[in-house]
Backbone of each chain as ProteinMPNN parsed JSONL, in Angstrom:
{"seq_chain_A": "GENVEQHPSTLSVQEGDSAVIKCTYSDSASNYFPWYKQELGKGPQLIIDIRSNVGEKKDQRIAVTLNKTAKHFSLHITETQPEDSAVYFCAAMRGKLIFGQGTELSVKP", "coords_chain_A": {"N_chain_A": [[171.302, -81.46, 256.739], [170.099, -80.043, 259.876], [167.123, -81.338, 261.412], [164.106, -80.862, 263.058], [161.655, -82.369, 264.947], [158.481, -81.996, 266.435], [156.199, -82.788, 269.007], [153.146, -83.032, 270.938], [151.094, -81.539, 268.301], [148.955, -80.102, 269.192], [147.786, -79.515, 272.507], [145.787, -80.058, 275.251], [145.055, -79.286, 278.534], [143.92, -79.586, 281.954], [143.734, -76.946, 284.296], [146.336, -76.877, 286.632], [147.201, -79.422, 286.096], [149.965, -81.326, 284.637], [152.026, -80.597, 281.772], [153.565, -81.93, 278.891], [155.892, -81.61, 276.339], [157.443, -82.845, 273.459], [160.506, -83.154, 271.64], [162.458, -84.165, 268.841], [165.703, -84.396, 267.347], [167.938, -84.33, 264.542], [170.658, -83.96, 264.003], [173.533, -84.904, 265.473], [175.534, -83.222, 266.282], [174.397, -80.902, 267.174], [174.157, -78.481, 269.749], [172.801, -76.817, 271.457], [169.727, -76.057, 272.928], [166.942, -74.405, 272.9], [163.766, -73.336, 274.304], [160.841, -71.747, 273.267], [158.149, -69.507, 273.972], [155.225, -68.433, 272.47], [152.908, -65.972, 272.376], [149.696, -64.917, 271.211], [149.954, -62.79, 268.476], [152.426, -61.838, 269.171], [156.071, -61.834, 269.325], [158.252, -64.743, 269.583], [159.248, -65.793, 272.865], [161.985, -66.535, 274.881], [161.885, -69.198, 277.178], [163.219, -71.202, 278.552], [166.371, -72.88, 278.354], [168.778, -75.351, 277.269], [171.992, -76.822, 277.335], [174.284, -78.988, 275.558], [175.89, -80.318, 277.368], [174.521, -80.814, 279.612], [171.967, -82.576, 281.416], [169.494, -82.001, 282.489], [167.413, -79.268, 283.348], [165.962, -76.865, 285.509], [163.448, -74.39, 286.143], [161.614, -72.962, 288.266], [158.333, -73.695, 287.647], [158.921, -74.891, 285.292], [160.71, -77.239, 283.351], [163.396, -78.73, 281.544], [164.506, -81.57, 279.78], [167.212, -83.456, 278.448], [168.204, -85.918, 276.214], [170.919, -87.006, 274.889], [171.847, -89.275, 273.619], [169.6, -90.511, 272.537], [168.778, -88.394, 271.07], [166.711, -86.579, 271.767], [164.625, -84.131, 273.366], [162.75, -82.616, 275.999], [160.039, -80.593, 277.187], [158.727, -79.726, 280.277], [155.954, -78.693, 282.012], [154.752, -77.907, 285.077], [151.919, -77.824, 287.323], [150.04, -76.301, 285.742], [148.789, -73.174, 284.475], [146.143, -70.938, 283.405], [147.38, -68.805, 282.056], [149.558, -69.98, 280.919], [148.777, -70.829, 278.505], [149.519, -70.916, 275.136], [151.579, -70.912, 272.146], [154.177, -73.184, 271.905], [157.57, -73.512, 271.058], [160.208, -75.677, 270.213], [163.742, -75.792, 269.635], [166.785, -76.504, 267.892], [170.274, -76.073, 267.807], [172.888, -75.889, 265.523], [175.117, -73.998, 264.645], [173.041, -72.474, 263.406], [169.657, -71.758, 264.465], [167.221, -74.274, 264.299], [163.839, -74.718, 264.105], [161.142, -76.509, 265.708], [157.769, -77.451, 264.747], [155.919, -76.399, 266.463], [153.744, -76.346, 269.35], [150.483, -76.056, 270.303], [149.359, -75.062, 273.262], [146.709, -75.431, 275.465], [145.287, -74.381, 278.396], [142.809, -75.231, 280.485], [140.597, -73.597, 282.641]], "CA_chain_A": [[171.127, -80.437, 257.757], [169.324, -80.379, 261.067], [165.67, -81.425, 261.3], [163.519, -80.956, 264.4], [160.259, -82.803, 264.98], [157.87, -81.627, 267.712], [154.904, -83.423, 269.253], [152.07, -83.023, 269.946], [150.855, -80.24, 267.677], [148.051, -79.432, 270.12], [147.731, -80.15, 273.818], [144.817, -79.429, 276.128], [145.139, -79.821, 279.897], [143.177, -78.867, 282.97], [144.552, -76.13, 285.193], [146.915, -77.641, 287.723], [147.844, -80.625, 285.569], [151.264, -81.128, 283.985], [152.066, -80.67, 280.3], [154.867, -82.368, 278.384], [156.072, -81.461, 274.891], [158.659, -83.573, 273.119], [161.153, -82.852, 270.362], [163.609, -84.956, 268.423], [166.544, -83.714, 266.381], [168.639, -85.301, 263.695], [172.097, -83.718, 263.923], [174.14, -85.181, 266.775], [176.454, -82.134, 266.625], [173.649, -79.782, 267.769], [174.664, -78.347, 271.114], [172.041, -75.828, 272.227], [168.323, -76.41, 272.72], [166.054, -73.483, 273.612], [162.313, -73.429, 274.171], [160.233, -70.428, 273.178], [156.702, -69.388, 274.134], [154.716, -67.364, 271.62], [151.521, -65.598, 272.596], [149.047, -64.424, 269.998], [150.324, -61.46, 268.027], [153.721, -61.433, 269.712], [157.208, -62.635, 268.929], [158.605, -65.798, 270.544], [160.014, -65.382, 274.038], [162.698, -67.662, 275.475], [161.448, -69.537, 278.532], [164.251, -72.026, 279.158], [167.252, -73.495, 277.37], [169.693, -76.343, 277.82], [173.141, -77.082, 276.468], [174.475, -80.428, 275.375], [176.655, -80.924, 278.46], [173.627, -80.879, 280.777], [170.867, -83.479, 281.142], [168.218, -81.484, 282.959], [167.461, -77.907, 283.897], [164.66, -76.459, 286.034], [163.232, -72.999, 286.514], [160.289, -72.903, 288.892], [157.403, -74.732, 287.165], [159.349, -75.349, 283.963], [161.933, -78.035, 283.308], [163.74, -79.323, 280.247], [165.403, -82.717, 279.861], [167.898, -83.73, 277.193], [168.805, -87.241, 276.05], [171.764, -86.867, 273.704], [171.972, -90.56, 272.931], [168.386, -90.701, 271.744], [168.55, -87.147, 270.332], [165.43, -85.948, 272.026], [164.537, -83.265, 274.536], [161.351, -82.415, 276.375], [159.65, -79.484, 278.061], [157.755, -80.135, 281.278], [155.356, -77.591, 282.758], [153.937, -78.437, 286.173], [150.915, -76.912, 287.913], [149.724, -75.367, 284.668], [147.866, -72.073, 284.743], [145.581, -70.45, 282.138], [148.329, -67.919, 281.363], [150.529, -70.801, 280.197], [148.22, -71.097, 277.174], [150.31, -70.255, 274.105], [152.263, -71.864, 271.275], [155.538, -73.435, 272.367], [158.474, -74.003, 270.018], [161.544, -76.124, 270.547], [164.717, -75.527, 268.58], [168.122, -77.085, 268.057], [171.252, -75.225, 267.135], [174.25, -76.193, 265.109], [175.389, -72.846, 263.79], [171.832, -71.668, 263.417], [168.53, -72.428, 265.12], [166.178, -74.913, 263.505], [162.684, -74.797, 264.996], [160.06, -77.45, 265.52], [156.572, -76.875, 264.161], [155.117, -75.736, 267.475], [152.67, -77.022, 270.069], [149.508, -75.114, 270.852], [148.93, -75.531, 274.581], [145.52, -74.787, 276.021], [145.071, -74.743, 279.792], [141.417, -74.908, 280.789], [140.397, -73.33, 284.07]], "C_chain_A": [[170.261, -80.909, 258.899], [167.828, -80.405, 260.743], [165.115, -81.624, 262.701], [162.038, -81.308, 264.272], [159.696, -82.54, 266.373], [156.493, -82.239, 267.819], [154.454, -83.152, 270.693], [151.921, -81.646, 269.306], [149.864, -79.425, 268.506], [147.976, -80.238, 271.402], [146.77, -79.374, 274.69], [144.883, -80.094, 277.493], [144.255, -78.998, 280.821], [144.162, -78.09, 283.844], [145.041, -76.981, 286.359], [147.59, -78.928, 287.282], [149.217, -80.281, 284.983], [151.116, -81.24, 282.476], [153.478, -81.052, 279.881], [154.874, -82.249, 276.861], [157.429, -82.061, 274.535], [159.184, -83.178, 271.741], [162.286, -83.83, 270.097], [164.392, -84.155, 267.393], [167.406, -84.727, 265.661], [170.154, -85.157, 263.728], [172.742, -83.866, 265.293], [175.13, -84.093, 267.202], [175.736, -80.921, 267.194], [173.968, -79.708, 269.243], [173.896, -77.36, 271.975], [170.578, -75.994, 271.882], [167.436, -75.465, 273.53], [164.586, -73.822, 273.391], [161.753, -72.011, 274.203], [158.72, -70.542, 273.372], [156.243, -68.212, 273.284], [153.235, -67.155, 271.896], [150.989, -64.928, 271.334], [149.487, -63.001, 269.688], [151.663, -60.965, 268.528], [154.835, -62.302, 269.15], [157.512, -63.704, 269.96], [159.467, -65.249, 271.676], [160.678, -66.612, 274.641], [162.187, -67.931, 276.881], [162.481, -70.4, 279.254], [165.119, -72.585, 278.048], [168.188, -74.483, 278.055], [170.811, -76.575, 276.818], [173.503, -78.551, 276.526], [175.266, -81.092, 276.482], [175.825, -81.068, 279.737], [172.45, -81.783, 280.432], [169.505, -82.934, 281.536], [168.43, -80.078, 283.52], [166.07, -77.52, 284.342], [164.646, -74.971, 286.324], [161.799, -72.88, 286.978], [159.411, -74.022, 288.336], [157.837, -75.364, 285.839], [160.64, -76.152, 284.084], [162.146, -78.545, 281.892], [164.707, -80.471, 280.493], [165.98, -82.976, 278.489], [168.504, -85.118, 277.23], [169.6, -87.209, 274.75], [171.873, -88.156, 272.911], [170.794, -90.79, 272.0], [168.066, -89.494, 270.877], [167.127, -86.666, 270.51], [165.483, -85.135, 273.303], [163.081, -82.888, 274.752], [161.197, -81.217, 277.293], [158.561, -79.986, 278.991], [157.27, -78.884, 282.0], [154.467, -78.208, 283.829], [152.965, -77.362, 286.661], [150.49, -75.853, 286.901], [148.657, -74.364, 285.082], [147.318, -71.577, 283.41], [146.554, -69.56, 281.364], [149.472, -68.678, 280.695], [150.035, -71.113, 278.779], [148.948, -70.242, 276.132], [150.805, -71.334, 273.141], [153.713, -71.972, 271.743], [156.358, -74.042, 271.233], [159.76, -74.515, 270.643], [162.459, -75.786, 269.38], [166.029, -76.215, 268.917], [169.093, -76.246, 267.255], [172.526, -75.97, 266.796], [174.611, -75.102, 264.11], [174.199, -71.916, 263.723], [170.698, -72.491, 264.027], [167.582, -73.018, 264.095], [165.028, -75.2, 264.46], [161.795, -75.979, 264.671], [158.822, -76.714, 265.035], [155.65, -76.221, 265.172], [154.061, -76.623, 268.088], [151.752, -75.963, 270.646], [148.971, -75.694, 272.149], [147.727, -74.724, 275.047], [145.312, -75.307, 277.441], [143.674, -74.276, 280.192], [141.222, -74.721, 282.281], [139.349, -74.256, 284.683]], "O_chain_A": [[169.753, -82.03, 258.894], [167.331, -79.625, 259.93], [165.607, -82.469, 263.449], [161.278, -80.63, 263.581], [160.352, -82.826, 267.375], [155.713, -82.224, 266.867], [155.297, -83.052, 271.585], [152.565, -80.69, 269.737], [149.928, -78.195, 268.52], [148.085, -81.464, 271.397], [146.917, -78.163, 274.855], [144.781, -81.316, 277.602], [143.892, -77.863, 280.512], [145.282, -78.538, 284.09], [144.27, -77.706, 286.988], [148.441, -79.467, 287.989], [149.58, -79.112, 284.851], [150.202, -81.892, 281.971], [154.459, -80.564, 280.44], [153.966, -82.733, 276.186], [158.429, -81.821, 275.211], [158.421, -82.908, 270.814], [162.981, -84.264, 271.017], [163.828, -83.342, 266.66], [167.577, -85.854, 266.126], [170.867, -86.135, 263.504], [172.518, -83.04, 266.178], [175.525, -84.048, 268.367], [176.393, -79.989, 267.658], [174.044, -80.733, 269.921], [174.294, -77.089, 273.107], [170.211, -76.066, 270.709], [167.204, -75.699, 274.716], [164.218, -74.498, 272.43], [162.13, -71.191, 275.04], [158.1, -71.534, 272.988], [156.807, -67.121, 273.368], [152.415, -68.047, 271.678], [151.753, -64.438, 270.502], [149.402, -62.116, 270.539], [152.007, -59.798, 268.334], [154.587, -63.362, 268.575], [157.074, -63.591, 271.105], [160.299, -64.364, 271.475], [160.015, -67.62, 274.885], [162.065, -67.009, 277.688], [162.59, -70.318, 280.477], [164.655, -72.749, 276.92], [168.363, -74.447, 279.273], [170.599, -76.53, 275.606], [173.082, -79.271, 277.431], [175.316, -82.32, 276.54], [176.35, -81.399, 280.8], [171.975, -81.774, 279.297], [168.481, -83.346, 280.99], [169.477, -79.757, 284.081], [165.094, -77.805, 283.647], [165.657, -74.371, 286.69], [160.882, -72.718, 286.173], [159.722, -75.196, 288.54], [157.176, -76.272, 285.335], [161.547, -75.782, 284.83], [161.194, -78.762, 281.143], [165.617, -80.361, 281.314], [165.318, -82.745, 277.477], [169.232, -85.462, 278.162], [169.047, -87.362, 273.661], [171.978, -88.137, 271.685], [170.951, -91.201, 270.85], [167.172, -89.562, 270.033], [166.424, -86.382, 269.54], [166.276, -85.41, 274.203], [162.286, -82.845, 273.813], [162.093, -80.876, 278.065], [157.589, -80.599, 278.549], [158.068, -78.112, 282.532], [153.534, -78.947, 283.516], [153.164, -76.167, 286.442], [150.571, -74.655, 287.172], [147.773, -74.64, 285.893], [147.961, -71.772, 282.378], [146.546, -69.568, 280.133], [150.273, -68.079, 279.978], [150.799, -71.608, 277.951], [148.987, -69.015, 276.231], [150.492, -72.515, 273.297], [154.386, -70.962, 271.95], [155.911, -74.958, 270.542], [160.337, -73.857, 271.509], [161.995, -75.526, 268.27], [166.335, -76.471, 270.081], [168.775, -75.771, 266.165], [173.157, -76.592, 267.65], [174.437, -75.256, 262.901], [174.325, -70.713, 263.954], [170.754, -73.718, 264.099], [167.187, -72.349, 263.14], [165.212, -75.843, 265.494], [161.698, -76.404, 263.52], [158.828, -75.488, 264.924], [154.69, -75.554, 264.785], [153.544, -77.535, 267.444], [152.189, -75.082, 271.386], [148.232, -76.678, 272.149], [147.736, -73.493, 275.022], [145.177, -76.51, 277.662], [143.396, -73.077, 280.232], [141.623, -75.562, 283.086], [139.063, -74.162, 285.876]]}, "seq_chain_B": "GAGVSQSPSNKVTEKGKDVELRCDPISGHTALYWYRQSLGQGLEFLIYFQGNSAPDKSGLPSDRFSAERTGGSVSTLTIQRTQQEDSAVYLCASSLGQVGETQYFGPGTRLLVL", "coords_chain_B": {"N_chain_B": [[168.854, -50.832, 276.03], [165.85, -51.047, 275.322], [163.988, -53.766, 273.822], [164.187, -55.849, 270.86], [163.076, -54.136, 268.04], [160.612, -53.8, 265.47], [159.517, -52.64, 262.298], [157.195, -51.912, 259.614], [154.475, -52.734, 261.903], [152.372, -53.98, 260.736], [151.721, -54.738, 257.318], [150.166, -54.197, 254.325], [150.078, -55.053, 250.998], [150.056, -54.862, 247.408], [150.11, -57.515, 245.052], [153.128, -57.938, 243.32], [154.293, -55.56, 244.045], [157.104, -53.971, 245.719], [158.444, -54.487, 249.017], [159.717, -53.195, 252.123], [161.085, -54.211, 255.141], [161.833, -53.426, 258.472], [164.341, -53.799, 261.013], [165.375, -53.194, 264.289], [167.937, -54.061, 266.241], [168.78, -55.246, 269.588], [170.777, -53.022, 271.427], [174.251, -53.367, 271.11], [174.198, -56.016, 270.425], [175.674, -58.281, 268.259], [174.881, -60.145, 266.437], [172.315, -60.843, 264.082], [169.18, -61.968, 263.007], [166.842, -63.076, 260.561], [163.592, -64.419, 260.283], [160.883, -66.312, 258.877], [157.444, -66.767, 259.418], [154.879, -68.639, 258.617], [151.258, -68.893, 258.574], [150.228, -70.646, 261.385], [152.513, -72.168, 261.386], [155.929, -73.248, 262.012], [159.037, -71.495, 262.65], [160.876, -70.277, 259.991], [164.139, -70.154, 258.979], [165.766, -67.392, 257.49], [167.954, -65.482, 256.97], [171.202, -64.563, 258.259], [173.195, -62.36, 260.066], [176.437, -61.652, 261.215], [178.395, -59.616, 262.9], [180.959, -58.182, 261.008], [181.144, -60.12, 259.15], [180.503, -62.03, 256.132], [177.083, -62.388, 255.318], [174.971, -65.185, 256.191], [173.093, -66.47, 253.844], [171.572, -68.637, 253.351], [168.938, -69.409, 253.785], [167.189, -67.872, 252.339], [164.353, -67.771, 250.289], [164.098, -67.171, 247.559], [165.497, -65.251, 244.807], [164.167, -62.916, 244.991], [164.181, -62.05, 247.51], [166.082, -60.131, 249.775], [168.543, -58.816, 252.035], [169.912, -56.294, 254.13], [172.403, -55.033, 256.355], [173.146, -52.266, 257.98], [175.951, -50.501, 259.172], [176.347, -52.318, 261.17], [174.11, -52.49, 262.739], [170.997, -51.623, 262.395], [168.752, -53.482, 260.343], [167.434, -54.223, 257.11], [164.95, -55.993, 255.472], [164.188, -56.846, 252.266], [161.63, -57.467, 249.973], [161.1, -58.155, 246.732], [158.817, -57.621, 244.035], [156.411, -58.791, 245.15], [154.617, -61.791, 246.033], [151.58, -63.667, 246.569], [152.105, -65.837, 248.174], [154.079, -64.905, 249.776], [152.948, -63.818, 251.949], [153.001, -63.603, 255.392], [154.3, -63.729, 258.774], [157.069, -61.822, 259.517], [159.879, -62.225, 261.325], [162.356, -60.827, 263.39], [165.432, -61.345, 265.068], [167.912, -60.885, 267.624], [171.214, -61.41, 268.955], [173.952, -61.745, 271.317], [176.02, -62.817, 269.915], [177.804, -64.907, 270.248], [178.178, -68.41, 269.678], [175.312, -70.223, 270.389], [174.236, -68.345, 272.039], [171.45, -66.694, 273.576], [168.692, -65.91, 271.54], [166.866, -63.037, 270.978], [163.66, -62.057, 270.239], [161.884, -59.823, 268.057], [158.612, -58.215, 267.751], [157.602, -58.794, 265.277], [156.658, -58.39, 261.798], [153.652, -58.286, 260.178], [152.86, -59.366, 257.124], [150.76, -58.933, 254.407], [149.924, -59.934, 251.281], [148.03, -58.94, 248.67]], "CA_chain_B": [[167.689, -50.708, 276.879], [164.643, -51.697, 274.811], [164.194, -54.999, 273.101], [164.227, -55.774, 269.406], [161.887, -53.497, 267.486], [160.409, -54.012, 264.049], [158.499, -51.779, 261.692], [155.948, -51.644, 260.328], [153.932, -53.9, 262.586], [151.525, -54.61, 259.726], [151.913, -54.193, 255.975], [149.335, -54.77, 253.275], [150.581, -54.603, 249.708], [149.496, -55.539, 246.243], [150.998, -58.431, 244.347], [154.026, -57.306, 242.361], [154.981, -54.416, 244.643], [158.24, -54.247, 246.6], [158.26, -54.055, 250.406], [160.892, -53.163, 252.984], [160.791, -54.434, 256.541], [162.97, -52.918, 259.236], [164.617, -54.391, 262.324], [166.352, -52.55, 265.155], [168.302, -55.064, 267.25], [169.18, -54.766, 270.903], [172.077, -52.357, 271.369], [175.378, -54.198, 271.512], [174.103, -57.369, 269.847], [176.378, -58.303, 266.978], [174.231, -61.094, 265.538], [170.933, -60.497, 263.735], [168.562, -63.047, 262.239], [165.484, -62.934, 260.04], [162.834, -65.653, 260.131], [159.535, -66.177, 258.348], [156.494, -67.655, 260.084], [153.594, -68.716, 257.933], [150.149, -69.117, 259.5], [150.189, -71.94, 262.032], [153.734, -72.931, 261.128], [157.117, -72.905, 262.772], [159.86, -70.403, 262.155], [161.764, -70.667, 258.895], [165.32, -69.293, 258.922], [165.983, -66.71, 256.21], [169.3, -64.92, 256.802], [171.912, -64.336, 259.524], [174.327, -61.443, 260.029], [177.31, -61.694, 262.384], [179.446, -58.617, 262.823], [181.341, -57.761, 259.665], [181.288, -61.288, 258.288], [179.513, -62.17, 255.065], [175.877, -62.986, 255.881], [174.531, -66.526, 255.801], [171.853, -66.249, 253.115], [171.155, -69.956, 252.883], [167.518, -69.634, 253.956], [166.36, -67.015, 251.486], [163.619, -68.68, 249.401], [164.277, -66.849, 246.145], [166.307, -64.038, 244.618], [163.357, -61.716, 245.239], [164.436, -61.684, 248.899], [167.428, -59.692, 250.088], [168.614, -58.106, 253.308], [171.115, -55.533, 254.405], [172.571, -54.578, 257.721], [174.011, -51.099, 257.865], [176.641, -50.064, 260.375], [176.315, -53.359, 262.195], [172.959, -52.344, 263.634], [169.694, -51.764, 261.764], [168.679, -54.327, 259.163], [166.246, -54.118, 256.268], [164.636, -57.132, 254.612], [163.455, -56.375, 251.098], [161.001, -58.477, 249.116], [160.748, -57.536, 245.454], [157.771, -58.266, 243.225], [155.774, -59.681, 246.124], [153.64, -62.784, 245.628], [150.651, -63.971, 247.655], [152.706, -66.813, 249.087], [154.991, -64.21, 250.683], [152.181, -63.404, 253.133], [153.504, -64.301, 256.575], [154.898, -62.855, 259.773], [158.522, -61.806, 259.397], [160.433, -62.004, 262.655], [163.768, -60.508, 263.51], [165.987, -61.647, 266.375], [169.32, -60.532, 267.766], [171.916, -62.052, 270.073], [175.279, -61.188, 271.557], [176.844, -63.229, 268.797], [178.51, -66.158, 270.488], [177.37, -69.577, 269.331], [174.471, -70.692, 271.48], [173.669, -67.26, 272.824], [170.004, -66.534, 273.451], [168.161, -65.006, 270.53], [165.727, -62.258, 271.452], [162.836, -61.764, 269.076], [160.991, -58.681, 267.976], [157.191, -58.573, 267.658], [157.283, -59.243, 263.928], [155.871, -57.614, 260.83], [152.66, -59.13, 259.511], [152.766, -58.961, 255.737], [149.666, -59.506, 253.633], [150.021, -59.593, 249.86], [146.712, -59.158, 248.06]], "C_chain_B": [[166.566, -51.536, 276.348], [165.014, -52.981, 274.089], [164.303, -54.773, 271.614], [162.943, -55.103, 268.922], [161.838, -53.724, 265.985], [159.344, -53.049, 263.547], [158.392, -52.073, 260.205], [155.472, -52.888, 261.065], [153.031, -54.694, 261.638], [151.768, -53.939, 258.38], [151.005, -54.952, 255.023], [149.826, -54.206, 251.96], [149.92, -55.384, 248.592], [150.556, -56.432, 245.608], [151.825, -57.659, 243.323], [154.776, -56.106, 242.908], [156.172, -54.876, 245.481], [157.904, -53.78, 248.019], [159.599, -54.087, 251.13], [160.457, -53.291, 254.43], [162.041, -54.092, 257.341], [163.093, -53.604, 260.585], [165.68, -53.578, 263.042], [166.718, -53.534, 266.25], [168.588, -54.412, 268.595], [170.588, -54.176, 270.798], [173.176, -53.281, 271.89], [175.333, -55.611, 270.991], [174.732, -57.359, 268.459], [175.718, -59.247, 265.966], [172.77, -60.709, 265.322], [170.406, -61.552, 262.772], [167.197, -62.597, 261.73], [164.876, -64.32, 259.866], [161.484, -65.317, 259.494], [158.647, -67.204, 259.036], [155.177, -67.583, 259.335], [152.524, -69.143, 258.925], [150.177, -70.538, 260.051], [151.429, -72.789, 261.856], [154.858, -72.509, 262.062], [157.876, -71.765, 262.106], [160.858, -70.929, 261.131], [162.913, -69.673, 258.825], [165.465, -68.682, 257.537], [167.441, -66.299, 256.036], [169.873, -64.565, 258.162], [173.098, -63.417, 259.271], [175.118, -61.591, 261.32], [178.444, -60.704, 262.162], [179.687, -58.177, 261.389], [181.499, -58.923, 258.692], [180.231, -61.28, 257.195], [178.282, -62.864, 255.643], [175.634, -64.397, 255.373], [173.152, -66.373, 255.173], [171.168, -67.558, 252.731], [169.655, -70.208, 252.984], [166.623, -68.791, 253.072], [165.679, -67.863, 250.416], [163.776, -68.395, 247.917], [165.099, -65.587, 246.032], [165.469, -62.774, 244.74], [163.579, -61.195, 246.66], [165.886, -61.249, 249.063], [167.394, -58.959, 251.412], [169.941, -57.404, 253.415], [171.174, -55.246, 255.892], [173.592, -53.462, 257.675], [174.633, -50.755, 259.209], [176.604, -51.068, 261.502], [175.128, -53.267, 263.118], [171.667, -52.65, 262.893], [169.783, -52.653, 260.525], [167.37, -54.092, 258.426], [166.125, -55.384, 255.431], [163.762, -56.608, 253.48], [162.908, -57.56, 250.319], [160.553, -57.759, 247.852], [159.641, -58.341, 244.771], [157.002, -59.292, 244.082], [154.72, -60.587, 245.486], [152.744, -63.097, 246.824], [151.251, -64.944, 248.654], [153.756, -66.191, 250.012], [154.268, -63.74, 251.945], [152.573, -64.258, 254.329], [153.861, -63.247, 257.611], [156.414, -62.965, 259.634], [159.102, -61.358, 260.728], [161.929, -61.747, 262.576], [164.211, -60.869, 264.923], [167.427, -61.169, 266.418], [169.905, -61.273, 268.964], [173.298, -61.437, 270.206], [176.283, -61.66, 270.527], [177.649, -64.483, 269.026], [177.591, -67.317, 270.13], [176.595, -70.039, 270.554], [173.953, -69.597, 272.379], [172.177, -67.134, 272.556], [169.658, -65.543, 272.352], [166.91, -64.353, 271.087], [164.958, -61.776, 270.237], [162.093, -60.445, 269.206], [159.561, -59.158, 267.83], [156.761, -59.034, 266.274], [156.571, -58.195, 263.092], [154.949, -58.583, 260.119], [152.434, -58.593, 258.117], [151.631, -59.696, 255.056], [149.788, -59.005, 252.202], [148.699, -59.955, 249.199], [146.83, -59.478, 246.573]], "O_chain_B": [[166.323, -52.632, 276.853], [166.179, -53.244, 273.79], [164.489, -53.645, 271.158], [161.849, -55.469, 269.351], [162.867, -53.826, 265.316], [158.407, -52.692, 264.263], [159.386, -52.446, 259.582], [156.013, -53.976, 260.866], [152.94, -55.918, 261.728], [151.991, -52.731, 258.307], [151.061, -56.178, 254.925], [149.974, -52.991, 251.827], [149.308, -56.429, 248.813], [151.748, -56.124, 245.635], [151.303, -56.842, 242.565], [155.771, -55.67, 242.327], [156.237, -56.031, 245.901], [157.176, -52.805, 248.205], [160.486, -54.878, 250.809], [159.57, -52.572, 254.89], [163.159, -54.423, 256.945], [162.095, -53.946, 261.22], [166.745, -53.301, 262.491], [165.889, -53.82, 267.114], [168.63, -53.188, 268.717], [171.472, -54.753, 270.165], [173.053, -53.89, 272.953], [176.319, -56.341, 271.095], [174.379, -56.55, 267.602], [175.978, -59.148, 264.767], [172.078, -60.303, 266.256], [171.099, -61.971, 261.844], [166.493, -61.833, 262.391], [165.518, -65.253, 259.384], [161.012, -64.182, 259.568], [159.036, -68.358, 259.217], [154.453, -66.59, 259.413], [152.831, -69.688, 259.985], [150.153, -71.51, 259.296], [151.413, -73.987, 262.138], [154.74, -71.533, 262.803], [157.416, -71.162, 261.137], [161.581, -71.894, 261.377], [162.688, -68.478, 258.634], [165.305, -69.369, 256.529], [168.095, -66.709, 255.076], [169.13, -64.297, 259.107], [173.906, -63.662, 258.375], [174.535, -61.649, 262.402], [179.334, -60.929, 261.342], [178.757, -57.846, 260.654], [181.933, -58.739, 257.555], [179.202, -60.616, 257.311], [178.422, -63.835, 256.387], [176.041, -64.754, 254.267], [172.162, -66.17, 255.875], [170.281, -67.571, 251.877], [169.142, -71.123, 252.339], [165.408, -68.985, 253.063], [166.355, -68.604, 249.702], [163.602, -69.297, 247.097], [165.373, -64.923, 247.032], [165.998, -61.67, 244.607], [163.222, -60.062, 246.983], [166.803, -61.901, 248.563], [166.331, -58.529, 251.862], [170.953, -57.847, 252.873], [170.16, -55.219, 256.589], [174.763, -53.688, 257.367], [173.959, -50.718, 260.238], [176.806, -50.712, 262.664], [175.121, -53.894, 264.177], [171.281, -53.813, 262.774], [170.749, -52.592, 259.763], [166.339, -53.801, 259.032], [167.076, -55.795, 254.766], [162.719, -55.999, 253.719], [163.62, -58.526, 250.042], [159.719, -56.856, 247.907], [159.548, -59.56, 244.913], [156.958, -60.483, 243.772], [154.033, -60.205, 244.539], [153.113, -62.822, 247.966], [150.944, -64.886, 249.845], [154.263, -66.853, 250.918], [154.91, -63.312, 252.904], [152.487, -65.485, 254.283], [153.745, -62.045, 257.37], [156.97, -64.063, 259.634], [158.842, -60.248, 261.193], [162.654, -62.37, 261.801], [163.444, -60.714, 265.873], [168.086, -61.06, 265.384], [169.183, -61.703, 269.864], [173.757, -60.707, 269.329], [177.287, -60.99, 270.283], [178.138, -65.075, 268.064], [176.371, -67.217, 270.264], [177.167, -70.223, 271.629], [173.296, -69.878, 273.381], [171.7, -67.427, 271.46], [170.258, -64.473, 272.25], [166.013, -65.024, 271.598], [165.521, -61.17, 269.326], [161.727, -60.013, 270.299], [159.307, -60.362, 267.788], [155.679, -59.599, 266.112], [155.97, -57.253, 263.608], [155.392, -59.571, 259.534], [151.886, -57.506, 257.939], [151.543, -60.922, 255.116], [149.759, -57.801, 251.947], [148.3, -61.119, 249.171], [145.819, -59.689, 245.905]]}, "name": "protein", "num_of_chains": 2, "seq": "GENVEQHPSTLSVQEGDSAVIKCTYSDSASNYFPWYKQELGKGPQLIIDIRSNVGEKKDQRIAVTLNKTAKHFSLHITETQPEDSAVYFCAAMRGKLIFGQGTELSVKPGAGVSQSPSNKVTEKGKDVELRCDPISGHTALYWYRQSLGQGLEFLIYFQGNSAPDKSGLPSDRFSAERTGGSVSTLTIQRTQQEDSAVYLCASSLGQVGETQYFGPGTRLLVL"}
């Protein structure tokens, strides 16, 4: 079955800096890769997703890149703000979503 | 209109008791998922309902866990004879049902088994 590895587990950046979170997946048939943001005490919220026929997608300060050959995808947050502080999860789908272990991002003002 | 709702938001129970957790998906969403999130961990898939098809129960950790979805809408996750290791946040999500459609999550039920 699918296995998703996510790194780093924690990430601390200064406000205004960029943050990058990386994930690898094992099943080459996976075709959908969402990223979720989870704030304390809340359910995960989708922030961006990418499908296997696309290499990059941007939405304002957030971008995701996908390398199908290497089976890895990354989340890039530019100009980070304190409100970006949360736990971020990547996931890969082949029939069902398999999640990475999460990255706790802390943006220091 | 509203998003996915779950109840109760918090549940404290004694070891050995049964608990029922409820999920109301977004209206019109045919797919419904249950996940478990242990403290500081990722989301563990439990069960998936799609329309009238037989559910995918491949993630249920033991036969003490079961789930129903009545009328293609509301779902109940039941844990029988709860154990301390069942303590976690139980999250429900729904989607329109096509493969790769966005899953929208509820706020979760925080279960504590004493």
